[in-house]
N, C-alpha and C positions, 0 to 999 in steps of 0.2 A: 201578093205572092209571099209565101213563107220561106225565109232563108234557113239553111241547115240541112243535115243529112237525116232522113227518116230512120228511126231506130237508133240513132246515135244521140244527137243533141236536140232533136225534135221527135215527138212520138210518131211511130209508124202506124199503119192502119189497125194494128192490134193494141195501140197505146203504149208500146214499149220504147224505152230509151236506154242508153248506156250499153248497147249491144256490142259496141266496138271495144269495150273494156274486158270482155270475157277472156280469161286466161292470163292476163297480165300479172295477177297475184299468185300464180302457181309456184309453189316451192317444194313440192313433194319429192321431186327427183332432182338432186343437186347437179346432175349432168346436163340439165335442160334449163336455159334461161330465155324466157320469152321476151323479145325485144319490141315487137310491134304487132298490132292487130288491126287489119283493114276490113271494114264492113263493105262487102261487095254487093249484097242484096238483102233486103228485109221485107218480105211479103208475108206469106203465111209461115214459111220457114226462113232460116237465116243462113246466109252463105258468107263465110269469113275467109280471109287469107292471113295466116299468122307466120311471122318471121321469128325464128328462134336460133340460138346458139346451142349446138350439141357437142358435148365433150366425149370423144371416143376413148376406148380403154387405153390406147397408147398416149393419151394426153392431148392429142391434136383436137382442135375445135373447128367445126364446120358450121356455116350458117345455112339454114334450111328455110324454105318457104313452102307451106302446105295449106291447101284449101280444105276447109271442113264445112260440111252441110249439117246444120243443126235443126232437126225436125221435132225435137223432144223425145222423151223415152216412151216406150209402148209396152203392151202386154198381149199375150196370145194364150189360147186355151184349147186343149184337146178334150172334146166332149165324147164320152164313150158309154156304151151300154154293155156291161160285162156278160149278162146272161145270153143276149142275142149276138154277142161279139160284133157289135157295130160301132161305127164312129160317125159323128155328125160334122160335116164340112160345109164350106160355102163355095160358090162359084160366082165370080164377078169379073167385069172387064177392068183390066189393068193396062193403061196406055204405055207405061214404062216397059213392060215386057213385050207388048205388041210392036213397039218401035224397034225392039231388039230381037227380032226373028221368031217370037212366039207365033204360032200359026194364026190364032184369032184373038189373042189377048184375054181369053176367058180362063182365069186362073183358079184352080182348085186349091182351097186353103183352109186352115183352121181359123176360127173367128179371132179377130185381133183389132187393135186400135191404139191410138195415142192415149197417154195418161191424162193429158190436160192438167187439171188441178186435183185430180183424185189420186188416192193410193193405188198401187198396182192391183190389189184385190178388188177394190171398188170399181176400178176402171174395167177390169175384165168381166165382172158381172154385168156392167152396163153394156159392154160391147157384145157379149154373148146374147143378151136379150134383144139388142137392136138388130144383130146380124142373123140370128137363128130363131128368134121368138121364144127361146128357152130361158126360164128363170133358173139361175144356178144357185145352189145352196153353198155348202162347204166346198172349198177348192183346195187342191194340193199344189203347193209351190214346188216346181220341178228343178229349175235352175234359172240363172240370168246370164245373158250372152250378148256380146257386142257383135252385131251381124256383119258389118262391113267396116272394120277398124281403120282401113287405109284412108277413108275420107268422111265417113258418116259417124256422127257422135252417138247415135241412138243406142241405148241399152234396152234389150227386150226381155221382159219378165215372162217366163213360161209357167203355165199352170195346166192342171188336168182336173176333171170332175166328171162324175157320172151324170147322165141325163135320163129322164123318163120319157118313153114314147108318148105318154099321155100329155107331155108338155109341148109336143110339136104342134105348131099352129100354122099349118099350110106349108106351101113349097117355096114361097118367096118372102123376103124380108128386106130390111134396110130403111134408112131415113130418106124419104122422097125429097125433103128440103135440102139435103146434102148431095142430091143426085145419085143416091145409092139404089141399085137394082140388083138385089142379091138372091141367087137361087140357093135354097137349102138342100144339101145333098147328103142322104144317109147311105153309107157304104158298109159292106161287110169288111171287117178289119183286115182279114187276109188279102182281100182284093185290093184294098187301099195300100197295104204294104207292098204287094207285088207290083203296084203301079208307080212306085218310086222310079223316077228317071224317064217315065213316059207320060202318063197323065198327071202325075204328081211331081211338079218340078219347083215348088215353092220351098225355100230353105227351112222356114220355121215348121212347116207341116212335115217335111221329111224328118226333121229332128224329133218331133213329138211322136211320130209314128214309130221310129226306131226306139225311142225311149220306152214306149208302151210295150214293144216286143221284148226288149232286153231287161228292163227293170220295172216296168209299169204293170197295168192291169192284165195284160195278155202275156206276160213273161212265163215261160214254162207250161203254157196251156194250149190245148188244141181241141 
C-alpha cells in the first residue's frame, strides 16, 4: 500500500503531484494573502479548498475559505455558413444539466473541449473535427471568458470560423472511446437565435450566437 495523498506527494492517476501548492505563491493582488490550500479530490479534475486573508477597503481583514474546481481551460467555436445563413451545432447528453432540471439532458451546443496540452487554436480545430467532422481552417478569436468565476477556474477561449457544406460528414460524430455520441445539427441562424432560452440554453452557445448577430458574420444582415 502506498502512503501519501494522490496528486499531492504521490502521483494521481494522471501522474500529477504538487496540486496542493497551487495558489500559494500568488502575489498579484496585495489585498489577498493565501494561507493554505487543501487538496480535496484529484481524479480527472481537481477540487481544492483554499483559505486566504482578504483586506477590505476599510482596512479590516477577513479570513475566507473557498472551494475551486479546476478542470483546465477550454475552447469553443461557432461554425457558420454566411451565404446560407446557417450555423453548425452539436447535441449530446450532459448529465450535469439532466440532474439539474433539464428535460432530457440533450444539450444543443457549439463545439467545444478542453485544451489539454494544445494551444487554444489547435485545441478548437481538434474539437471541431472530432465533434462535427468539419476540418476548420483559419479561425477568428472572439474573446476569452471565465464562465463560472464563483467556483470554477476554467477560462474559455471563444472562436468563430466559416464551414463548407461539402465538409459535412454525416449526422453523428464524437470519439467512441471517450463515450461520445454526438448529433451534428445544422440550423438556420435566425432560428437558432430565436431559440435562445428555449432550445438553446447553453451559455457559450448563447454568447456566440449573440456575438454573431451583434458584431459577427450576421450583424446588420437579413
